[in-house]
Biotite code that builds the C-alpha atoms (Angstrom):
import biotite.structure as struc

atoms = struc.array([
    struc.Atom([28.224, -68.410, 40.284], chain_id="A", res_id=1, res_name="MET", atom_name="CA", element="C"),
    struc.Atom([32.095, -67.193, 39.715], chain_id="A", res_id=2, res_name="ARG", atom_name="CA", element="C"),
    struc.Atom([31.789, -69.945, 37.224], chain_id="A", res_id=3, res_name="LEU", atom_name="CA", element="C"),
    struc.Atom([28.974, -67.926, 34.968], chain_id="A", res_id=4, res_name="ASN", atom_name="CA", element="C"),
    struc.Atom([30.833, -64.981, 35.270], chain_id="A", res_id=5, res_name="GLU", atom_name="CA", element="C"),
    struc.Atom([33.840, -66.619, 33.990], chain_id="A", res_id=6, res_name="ARG", atom_name="CA", element="C"),
    struc.Atom([31.847, -68.125, 30.975], chain_id="A", res_id=7, res_name="TRP", atom_name="CA", element="C"),
    struc.Atom([29.996, -64.908, 30.297], chain_id="A", res_id=8, res_name="SER", atom_name="CA", element="C"),
    struc.Atom([33.378, -62.816, 30.480], chain_id="A", res_id=9, res_name="ARG", atom_name="CA", element="C"),
    struc.Atom([35.244, -65.353, 28.045], chain_id="A", res_id=10, res_name="ARG", atom_name="CA", element="C"),
    struc.Atom([31.699, -65.921, 25.282], chain_id="A", res_id=11, res_name="TYR", atom_name="CA", element="C"),
    struc.Atom([31.747, -61.563, 25.486], chain_id="A", res_id=12, res_name="SER", atom_name="CA", element="C"),
    struc.Atom([35.332, -61.960, 24.555], chain_id="A", res_id=13, res_name="ARG", atom_name="CA", element="C"),
    struc.Atom([34.912, -64.114, 22.038], chain_id="A", res_id=14, res_name="PHE", atom_name="CA", element="C"),
    struc.Atom([32.084, -63.013, 20.653], chain_id="A", res_id=15, res_name="THR", atom_name="CA", element="C"),
    struc.Atom([33.990, -59.452, 19.995], chain_id="A", res_id=16, res_name="ALA", atom_name="CA", element="C"),
    struc.Atom([37.376, -61.034, 18.977], chain_id="A", res_id=17, res_name="TRP", atom_name="CA", element="C"),
    struc.Atom([34.560, -62.974, 16.328], chain_id="A", res_id=18, res_name="ILE", atom_name="CA", element="C"),
    struc.Atom([33.197, -59.231, 14.777], chain_id="A", res_id=19, res_name="LYS", atom_name="CA", element="C"),
    struc.Atom([36.945, -57.823, 14.527], chain_id="A", res_id=20, res_name="LEU", atom_name="CA", element="C"),
    struc.Atom([37.859, -60.843, 12.367], chain_id="A", res_id=21, res_name="ILE", atom_name="CA", element="C"),
    struc.Atom([34.393, -61.028, 10.175], chain_id="A", res_id=22, res_name="THR", atom_name="CA", element="C"),
    struc.Atom([34.441, -56.819, 10.041], chain_id="A", res_id=23, res_name="PHE", atom_name="CA", element="C"),
    struc.Atom([30.753, -57.072, 11.556], chain_id="A", res_id=24, res_name="TYR", atom_name="CA", element="C"),
    struc.Atom([30.548, -53.261, 11.440], chain_id="A", res_id=25, res_name="GLU", atom_name="CA", element="C"),
    struc.Atom([31.276, -52.597, 8.237], chain_id="A", res_id=26, res_name="LEU", atom_name="CA", element="C"),
    struc.Atom([28.860, -55.585, 7.418], chain_id="A", res_id=27, res_name="ALA", atom_name="CA", element="C"),
    struc.Atom([26.099, -53.590, 9.039], chain_id="A", res_id=28, res_name="VAL", atom_name="CA", element="C"),
    struc.Atom([26.745, -50.410, 7.638], chain_id="A", res_id=29, res_name="GLY", atom_name="CA", element="C"),
    struc.Atom([26.894, -52.053, 3.711], chain_id="A", res_id=30, res_name="MET", atom_name="CA", element="C"),
    struc.Atom([23.670, -53.789, 4.698], chain_id="A", res_id=31, res_name="LYS", atom_name="CA", element="C"),
    struc.Atom([22.202, -50.544, 5.301], chain_id="A", res_id=32, res_name="LEU", atom_name="CA", element="C"),
    struc.Atom([23.722, -48.742, 2.366], chain_id="A", res_id=33, res_name="THR", atom_name="CA", element="C"),
    struc.Atom([22.309, -51.581, 0.407], chain_id="A", res_id=34, res_name="MET", atom_name="CA", element="C"),
    struc.Atom([18.823, -51.372, 1.675], chain_id="A", res_id=35, res_name="SER", atom_name="CA", element="C"),
    struc.Atom([19.039, -47.204, 0.939], chain_id="A", res_id=36, res_name="HIS", atom_name="CA", element="C"),
    struc.Atom([20.513, -48.362, -2.670], chain_id="A", res_id=37, res_name="LEU", atom_name="CA", element="C"),
    struc.Atom([17.507, -50.626, -3.079], chain_id="A", res_id=38, res_name="ILE", atom_name="CA", element="C"),
    struc.Atom([14.868, -48.505, -1.953], chain_id="A", res_id=39, res_name="HIS", atom_name="CA", element="C"),
    struc.Atom([16.553, -45.028, -3.705], chain_id="A", res_id=40, res_name="TYR", atom_name="CA", element="C"),
    struc.Atom([13.991, -41.791, -3.193], chain_id="A", res_id=41, res_name="LYS", atom_name="CA", element="C"),
    struc.Atom([15.751, -38.791, -4.563], chain_id="A", res_id=42, res_name="PRO", atom_name="CA", element="C"),
    struc.Atom([16.185, -35.887, -2.063], chain_id="A", res_id=43, res_name="VAL", atom_name="CA", element="C"),
    struc.Atom([18.217, -33.398, -4.332], chain_id="A", res_id=44, res_name="THR", atom_name="CA", element="C"),
    struc.Atom([15.779, -31.458, -6.959], chain_id="A", res_id=45, res_name="LEU", atom_name="CA", element="C"),
    struc.Atom([16.596, -30.045, -10.239], chain_id="A", res_id=46, res_name="GLN", atom_name="CA", element="C"),
    struc.Atom([16.568, -26.358, -9.088], chain_id="A", res_id=47, res_name="TYR", atom_name="CA", element="C"),
    struc.Atom([16.156, -24.985, -12.371], chain_id="A", res_id=48, res_name="PRO", atom_name="CA", element="C"),
    struc.Atom([13.715, -26.939, -13.278], chain_id="A", res_id=49, res_name="HIS", atom_name="CA", element="C"),
    struc.Atom([12.098, -27.287, -10.130], chain_id="A", res_id=50, res_name="GLU", atom_name="CA", element="C"),
    struc.Atom([11.786, -25.591, -7.387], chain_id="A", res_id=51, res_name="LYS", atom_name="CA", element="C"),
    struc.Atom([11.383, -26.181, -3.693], chain_id="A", res_id=52, res_name="ARG", atom_name="CA", element="C"),
    struc.Atom([7.820, -25.291, -2.175], chain_id="A", res_id=53, res_name="ILE", atom_name="CA", element="C"),
    struc.Atom([8.897, -22.602, 1.077], chain_id="A", res_id=54, res_name="LEU", atom_name="CA", element="C"),
    struc.Atom([7.328, -22.654, 3.941], chain_id="A", res_id=55, res_name="PRO", atom_name="CA", element="C"),
    struc.Atom([4.612, -19.839, 4.713], chain_id="A", res_id=56, res_name="ASP", atom_name="CA", element="C"),
    struc.Atom([6.437, -17.744, 6.753], chain_id="A", res_id=57, res_name="ASN", atom_name="CA", element="C"),
    struc.Atom([9.243, -17.866, 4.762], chain_id="A", res_id=58, res_name="TYR", atom_name="CA", element="C"),
    struc.Atom([11.196, -14.681, 4.547], chain_id="A", res_id=59, res_name="ARG", atom_name="CA", element="C"),
    struc.Atom([13.166, -13.309, 1.314], chain_id="A", res_id=60, res_name="GLY", atom_name="CA", element="C"),
    struc.Atom([13.891, -10.473, -0.517], chain_id="A", res_id=61, res_name="MET", atom_name="CA", element="C"),
    struc.Atom([11.868, -7.244, 1.338], chain_id="A", res_id=62, res_name="LEU", atom_name="CA", element="C"),
    struc.Atom([9.653, -5.124, -1.193], chain_id="A", res_id=63, res_name="ALA", atom_name="CA", element="C"),
    struc.Atom([7.612, -1.577, -0.806], chain_id="A", res_id=64, res_name="LEU", atom_name="CA", element="C"),
    struc.Atom([3.628, -1.769, -0.861], chain_id="A", res_id=65, res_name="LEU", atom_name="CA", element="C"),
    struc.Atom([1.339, 0.731, -2.578], chain_id="A", res_id=66, res_name="ARG", atom_name="CA", element="C"),
    struc.Atom([-2.365, 0.663, -2.376], chain_id="A", res_id=67, res_name="TYR", atom_name="CA", element="C"),
    struc.Atom([-4.767, -0.201, -4.569], chain_id="A", res_id=68, res_name="ASP", atom_name="CA", element="C"),
    struc.Atom([-4.881, 3.394, -5.883], chain_id="A", res_id=69, res_name="ASP", atom_name="CA", element="C"),
    struc.Atom([-1.183, 3.299, -6.651], chain_id="A", res_id=70, res_name="GLY", atom_name="CA", element="C"),
    struc.Atom([0.067, 5.434, -4.054], chain_id="A", res_id=71, res_name="THR", atom_name="CA", element="C"),
    struc.Atom([2.829, 4.387, -2.010], chain_id="A", res_id=72, res_name="GLU", atom_name="CA", element="C"),
    struc.Atom([2.043, 3.109, 1.501], chain_id="A", res_id=73, res_name="LYS", atom_name="CA", element="C"),
    struc.Atom([5.479, 4.510, 2.861], chain_id="A", res_id=74, res_name="CYS", atom_name="CA", element="C"),
    struc.Atom([5.028, 7.505, 5.499], chain_id="A", res_id=75, res_name="VAL", atom_name="CA", element="C"),
    struc.Atom([8.426, 7.816, 6.184], chain_id="A", res_id=76, res_name="GLY", atom_name="CA", element="C"),
    struc.Atom([8.035, 7.220, 9.821], chain_id="A", res_id=77, res_name="CYS", atom_name="CA", element="C"),
    struc.Atom([12.061, 6.312, 10.178], chain_id="A", res_id=78, res_name="ASP", atom_name="CA", element="C"),
    struc.Atom([10.525, 3.153, 12.488], chain_id="A", res_id=79, res_name="LEU", atom_name="CA", element="C"),
    struc.Atom([11.889, 0.390, 9.828], chain_id="A", res_id=80, res_name="CYS", atom_name="CA", element="C"),
    struc.Atom([15.156, 2.091, 9.993], chain_id="A", res_id=81, res_name="GLU", atom_name="CA", element="C"),
    struc.Atom([14.983, 2.278, 13.904], chain_id="A", res_id=82, res_name="ALA", atom_name="CA", element="C"),
    struc.Atom([14.465, -1.418, 14.013], chain_id="A", res_id=83, res_name="ALA", atom_name="CA", element="C"),
    struc.Atom([16.909, -2.362, 11.468], chain_id="A", res_id=84, res_name="CYS", atom_name="CA", element="C"),
    struc.Atom([19.914, -4.009, 13.860], chain_id="A", res_id=85, res_name="PRO", atom_name="CA", element="C"),
    struc.Atom([21.826, -4.200, 10.715], chain_id="A", res_id=86, res_name="SER", atom_name="CA", element="C"),
    struc.Atom([21.791, -0.643, 9.392], chain_id="A", res_id=87, res_name="ARG", atom_name="CA", element="C"),
    struc.Atom([20.680, -1.263, 5.660], chain_id="A", res_id=88, res_name="VAL", atom_name="CA", element="C"),
    struc.Atom([17.590, 1.045, 5.363], chain_id="A", res_id=89, res_name="ILE", atom_name="CA", element="C"),
    struc.Atom([18.302, 4.261, 4.773], chain_id="A", res_id=90, res_name="ALA", atom_name="CA", element="C"),
    struc.Atom([15.224, 6.727, 4.456], chain_id="A", res_id=91, res_name="VAL", atom_name="CA", element="C"),
    struc.Atom([14.707, 10.407, 3.625], chain_id="A", res_id=92, res_name="VAL", atom_name="CA", element="C"),
    struc.Atom([11.180, 11.612, 4.505], chain_id="A", res_id=93, res_name="SER", atom_name="CA", element="C"),
    struc.Atom([9.916, 14.991, 3.323], chain_id="A", res_id=94, res_name="ALA", atom_name="CA", element="C"),
    struc.Atom([6.114, 16.486, 3.751], chain_id="A", res_id=95, res_name="GLU", atom_name="CA", element="C"),
    struc.Atom([3.560, 16.096, 0.856], chain_id="A", res_id=96, res_name="VAL", atom_name="CA", element="C"),
    struc.Atom([3.350, 19.627, -0.649], chain_id="A", res_id=97, res_name="PRO", atom_name="CA", element="C"),
    struc.Atom([0.148, 21.129, 0.059], chain_id="A", res_id=98, res_name="GLY", atom_name="CA", element="C"),
    struc.Atom([-0.885, 19.061, 2.679], chain_id="A", res_id=99, res_name="GLU", atom_name="CA", element="C"),
    struc.Atom([1.776, 19.594, 5.636], chain_id="A", res_id=100, res_name="PRO", atom_name="CA", element="C"),
    struc.Atom([0.335, 16.890, 8.013], chain_id="A", res_id=101, res_name="THR", atom_name="CA", element="C"),
    struc.Atom([1.126, 14.295, 5.857], chain_id="A", res_id=102, res_name="LYS", atom_name="CA", element="C"),
    struc.Atom([4.490, 12.513, 5.242], chain_id="A", res_id=103, res_name="ARG", atom_name="CA", element="C"),
    struc.Atom([5.800, 10.430, 2.298], chain_id="A", res_id=104, res_name="TYR", atom_name="CA", element="C"),
    struc.Atom([9.581, 9.082, 1.708], chain_id="A", res_id=105, res_name="ALA", atom_name="CA", element="C"),
    struc.Atom([11.445, 10.907, -0.579], chain_id="A", res_id=106, res_name="ARG", atom_name="CA", element="C"),
    struc.Atom([13.903, 8.470, -0.764], chain_id="A", res_id=107, res_name="GLU", atom_name="CA", element="C"),
    struc.Atom([14.196, 5.137, 0.175], chain_id="A", res_id=108, res_name="TYR", atom_name="CA", element="C"),
    struc.Atom([16.958, 2.455, -0.066], chain_id="A", res_id=109, res_name="SER", atom_name="CA", element="C"),
    struc.Atom([18.224, -0.610, 1.020], chain_id="A", res_id=110, res_name="MET", atom_name="CA", element="C"),
    struc.Atom([21.362, -2.204, 0.944], chain_id="A", res_id=111, res_name="ASP", atom_name="CA", element="C"),
    struc.Atom([20.596, -6.263, 0.382], chain_id="A", res_id=112, res_name="MET", atom_name="CA", element="C"),
    struc.Atom([23.614, -7.015, 0.774], chain_id="A", res_id=113, res_name="THR", atom_name="CA", element="C"),
    struc.Atom([23.553, -6.908, 4.860], chain_id="A", res_id=114, res_name="ARG", atom_name="CA", element="C"),
    struc.Atom([20.315, -7.492, 5.490], chain_id="A", res_id=115, res_name="CYS", atom_name="CA", element="C"),
    struc.Atom([19.991, -10.400, 7.883], chain_id="A", res_id=116, res_name="LEU", atom_name="CA", element="C"),
    struc.Atom([15.962, -11.240, 6.874], chain_id="A", res_id=117, res_name="PHE", atom_name="CA", element="C"),
    struc.Atom([14.874, -11.075, 10.246], chain_id="A", res_id=118, res_name="CYS", atom_name="CA", element="C"),
    struc.Atom([11.324, -9.080, 9.549], chain_id="A", res_id=119, res_name="GLY", atom_name="CA", element="C"),
    struc.Atom([12.017, -6.583, 12.423], chain_id="A", res_id=120, res_name="LEU", atom_name="CA", element="C"),
    struc.Atom([11.471, -3.769, 10.034], chain_id="A", res_id=121, res_name="CYS", atom_name="CA", element="C"),
    struc.Atom([8.661, -5.780, 8.253], chain_id="A", res_id=122, res_name="VAL", atom_name="CA", element="C"),
    struc.Atom([6.854, -5.740, 12.270], chain_id="A", res_id=123, res_name="GLN", atom_name="CA", element="C"),
    struc.Atom([7.860, -2.101, 13.152], chain_id="A", res_id=124, res_name="ALA", atom_name="CA", element="C"),
    struc.Atom([5.529, -0.401, 10.535], chain_id="A", res_id=125, res_name="CYS", atom_name="CA", element="C"),
    struc.Atom([2.709, 1.046, 11.606], chain_id="A", res_id=126, res_name="PRO", atom_name="CA", element="C"),
    struc.Atom([1.052, 0.684, 7.624], chain_id="A", res_id=127, res_name="VAL", atom_name="CA", element="C"),
    struc.Atom([2.621, -2.171, 6.872], chain_id="A", res_id=128, res_name="ASP", atom_name="CA", element="C"),
    struc.Atom([4.288, -0.963, 3.632], chain_id="A", res_id=129, res_name="ALA", atom_name="CA", element="C"),
    struc.Atom([7.417, -3.569, 4.139], chain_id="A", res_id=130, res_name="LEU", atom_name="CA", element="C"),
    struc.Atom([6.534, -7.270, 3.460], chain_id="A", res_id=131, res_name="ALA", atom_name="CA", element="C"),
    struc.Atom([9.177, -10.176, 3.148], chain_id="A", res_id=132, res_name="MET", atom_name="CA", element="C"),
    struc.Atom([8.503, -11.687, -0.287], chain_id="A", res_id=133, res_name="THR", atom_name="CA", element="C"),
    struc.Atom([9.126, -15.719, -1.483], chain_id="A", res_id=134, res_name="ARG", atom_name="CA", element="C"),
    struc.Atom([11.962, -14.531, -3.593], chain_id="A", res_id=135, res_name="GLU", atom_name="CA", element="C"),
    struc.Atom([15.287, -15.833, -2.878], chain_id="A", res_id=136, res_name="TYR", atom_name="CA", element="C"),
    struc.Atom([17.235, -15.860, -6.633], chain_id="A", res_id=137, res_name="GLU", atom_name="CA", element="C"),
    struc.Atom([19.169, -12.500, -6.488], chain_id="A", res_id=138, res_name="TRP", atom_name="CA", element="C"),
    struc.Atom([22.444, -14.133, -7.255], chain_id="A", res_id=139, res_name="ALA", atom_name="CA", element="C"),
    struc.Atom([24.526, -10.941, -9.085], chain_id="A", res_id=140, res_name="VAL", atom_name="CA", element="C"),
    struc.Atom([28.443, -10.854, -10.139], chain_id="A", res_id=141, res_name="SER", atom_name="CA", element="C"),
    struc.Atom([28.170, -7.181, -8.744], chain_id="A", res_id=142, res_name="ASP", atom_name="CA", element="C"),
    struc.Atom([27.464, -6.276, -5.047], chain_id="A", res_id=143, res_name="LYS", atom_name="CA", element="C"),
    struc.Atom([26.559, -2.732, -6.063], chain_id="A", res_id=144, res_name="ARG", atom_name="CA", element="C"),
    struc.Atom([23.259, -4.224, -8.090], chain_id="A", res_id=145, res_name="ASP", atom_name="CA", element="C"),
    struc.Atom([21.989, -5.530, -4.286], chain_id="A", res_id=146, res_name="LEU", atom_name="CA", element="C"),
    struc.Atom([21.736, -1.465, -3.632], chain_id="A", res_id=147, res_name="PHE", atom_name="CA", element="C"),
    struc.Atom([18.211, -0.986, -3.841], chain_id="A", res_id=148, res_name="LEU", atom_name="CA", element="C"),
    struc.Atom([16.041, 1.977, -4.230], chain_id="A", res_id=149, res_name="ASN", atom_name="CA", element="C"),
    struc.Atom([12.575, 3.105, -3.589], chain_id="A", res_id=150, res_name="LYS", atom_name="CA", element="C"),
    struc.Atom([11.254, 1.971, -7.221], chain_id="A", res_id=151, res_name="GLU", atom_name="CA", element="C"),
    struc.Atom([13.267, -1.136, -7.367], chain_id="A", res_id=152, res_name="GLN", atom_name="CA", element="C"),
    struc.Atom([11.807, -2.095, -4.069], chain_id="A", res_id=153, res_name="LEU", atom_name="CA", element="C"),
    struc.Atom([8.253, -0.564, -5.355], chain_id="A", res_id=154, res_name="LEU", atom_name="CA", element="C"),
    struc.Atom([8.458, -3.137, -8.548], chain_id="A", res_id=155, res_name="ALA", atom_name="CA", element="C"),
    struc.Atom([9.334, -6.167, -6.519], chain_id="A", res_id=156, res_name="ILE", atom_name="CA", element="C"),
    struc.Atom([5.980, -5.215, -4.477], chain_id="A", res_id=157, res_name="GLY", atom_name="CA", element="C"),
    struc.Atom([4.034, -5.162, -7.577], chain_id="A", res_id=158, res_name="ASP", atom_name="CA", element="C"),
    struc.Atom([5.047, -8.379, -9.046], chain_id="A", res_id=159, res_name="ARG", atom_name="CA", element="C"),
    struc.Atom([4.881, -10.438, -5.765], chain_id="A", res_id=160, res_name="THR", atom_name="CA", element="C"),
    struc.Atom([1.928, -8.755, -4.294], chain_id="A", res_id=161, res_name="PHE", atom_name="CA", element="C"),
    struc.Atom([-0.671, -7.894, -6.964], chain_id="A", res_id=162, res_name="ARG", atom_name="CA", element="C"),
    struc.Atom([-3.896, -7.477, -4.619], chain_id="A", res_id=163, res_name="THR", atom_name="CA", element="C"),
    struc.Atom([-3.483, -4.558, -3.084], chain_id="A", res_id=164, res_name="ARG", atom_name="CA", element="C"),
    struc.Atom([-5.620, -3.268, -0.076], chain_id="A", res_id=165, res_name="GLU", atom_name="CA", element="C"),
    struc.Atom([-7.182, -0.308, -0.169], chain_id="A", res_id=166, res_name="LYS", atom_name="CA", element="C"),
    struc.Atom([-6.507, 3.160, 1.652], chain_id="A", res_id=167, res_name="ARG", atom_name="CA", element="C"),
    struc.Atom([-7.242, 3.724, 5.427], chain_id="A", res_id=168, res_name="LEU", atom_name="CA", element="C"),
    struc.Atom([-9.793, 6.652, 4.645], chain_id="A", res_id=169, res_name="GLU", atom_name="CA", element="C"),
    struc.Atom([-11.356, 4.037, 2.600], chain_id="A", res_id=170, res_name="PHE", atom_name="CA", element="C"),
    struc.Atom([-11.064, 0.733, 4.834], chain_id="A", res_id=171, res_name="GLN", atom_name="CA", element="C"),
    struc.Atom([-12.493, 2.778, 8.167], chain_id="A", res_id=172, res_name="HIS", atom_name="CA", element="C"),
    struc.Atom([-14.859, 5.152, 7.580], chain_id="A", res_id=173, res_name="LEU", atom_name="CA", element="C"),
    struc.Atom([-14.632, 6.979, 10.748], chain_id="A", res_id=174, res_name="ASN", atom_name="CA", element="C"),
    struc.Atom([-10.628, 8.116, 9.929], chain_id="A", res_id=175, res_name="LEU", atom_name="CA", element="C"),
    struc.Atom([-11.584, 10.037, 7.479], chain_id="A", res_id=176, res_name="ALA", atom_name="CA", element="C"),
    struc.Atom([-13.589, 12.422, 9.731], chain_id="A", res_id=177, res_name="VAL", atom_name="CA", element="C"),
    struc.Atom([-10.877, 12.702, 12.175], chain_id="A", res_id=178, res_name="PHE", atom_name="CA", element="C"),
    struc.Atom([-7.986, 12.957, 10.021], chain_id="A", res_id=179, res_name="ASN", atom_name="CA", element="C"),
    struc.Atom([-7.187, 16.487, 10.558], chain_id="A", res_id=180, res_name="ILE", atom_name="CA", element="C"),
    struc.Atom([-5.500, 16.478, 6.674], chain_id="A", res_id=181, res_name="ALA", atom_name="CA", element="C"),
    struc.Atom([-8.633, 15.870, 5.181], chain_id="A", res_id=182, res_name="THR", atom_name="CA", element="C"),
    struc.Atom([-10.538, 18.916, 3.295], chain_id="A", res_id=183, res_name="SER", atom_name="CA", element="C"),
    struc.Atom([-13.950, 17.943, 4.749], chain_id="A", res_id=184, res_name="ASN", atom_name="CA", element="C"),
    struc.Atom([-13.013, 20.313, 7.483], chain_id="A", res_id=185, res_name="HIS", atom_name="CA", element="C"),
    struc.Atom([-14.535, 23.657, 8.009], chain_id="A", res_id=186, res_name="PRO", atom_name="CA", element="C"),
    struc.Atom([-11.563, 26.526, 8.671], chain_id="A", res_id=187, res_name="PRO", atom_name="CA", element="C"),
    struc.Atom([-11.228, 27.540, 12.403], chain_id="A", res_id=188, res_name="LYS", atom_name="CA", element="C"),
    struc.Atom([-12.416, 31.039, 12.826], chain_id="A", res_id=189, res_name="SER", atom_name="CA", element="C"),
    struc.Atom([-9.871, 33.766, 13.871], chain_id="A", res_id=190, res_name="VAL", atom_name="CA", element="C"),
    struc.Atom([-12.114, 35.021, 16.508], chain_id="A", res_id=191, res_name="SER", atom_name="CA", element="C"),
    struc.Atom([-12.522, 31.807, 18.373], chain_id="A", res_id=192, res_name="VAL", atom_name="CA", element="C"),
    struc.Atom([-8.777, 31.522, 18.498], chain_id="A", res_id=193, res_name="SER", atom_name="CA", element="C"),
    struc.Atom([-8.229, 34.442, 19.772], chain_id="A", res_id=194, res_name="LEU", atom_name="CA", element="C"),
    struc.Atom([-11.047, 34.447, 22.866], chain_id="A", res_id=195, res_name="GLU", atom_name="CA", element="C"),
    struc.Atom([-9.168, 31.546, 23.516], chain_id="A", res_id=196, res_name="ARG", atom_name="CA", element="C"),
    struc.Atom([-5.565, 32.975, 24.031], chain_id="A", res_id=197, res_name="ASP", atom_name="CA", element="C"),
    struc.Atom([-7.047, 36.008, 25.611], chain_id="A", res_id=198, res_name="VAL", atom_name="CA", element="C"),
    struc.Atom([-8.633, 34.332, 28.338], chain_id="A", res_id=199, res_name="ALA", atom_name="CA", element="C"),
])
């Protein structure tokens, strides 16, 4: 039993010595290199001419969207601004003239140098006015070019999302009936409201 252990120890030392002299690990590495060289499949894309196929959930440049009649979807609720962890978005909202219950974003700006592309602003938007595009070619020589205003963000949305959805009033017909801002409601009579105040 001891003799077998002694011979196995000597044999393992001898094979280790042979591997050391013959550069066995180097030969194994060169064999692997030569097999890759013979069966070569290029991985590099010739970038300006070939573009990588992006996954469906790719989060690229942000865009503001419109309805099919050309009106902006953004209602100026500032939820995207509140959800943004790096404070990229700045929204100044205002009321629609003549319709005090409707709001819109008078000013909308994004500082894309600070954006994390996390998508939290897109998830926070209640009317789906924001979307992540597949645009990633935004290398500029001046950082101030990445401070995007509302018109630039709408232009990104127009060229990326060509098919637009209808306004909510036309998607859900019962919404137009219950919406306070629509003009199809008769005005309240003053006498009824006075009777309620007295009672």
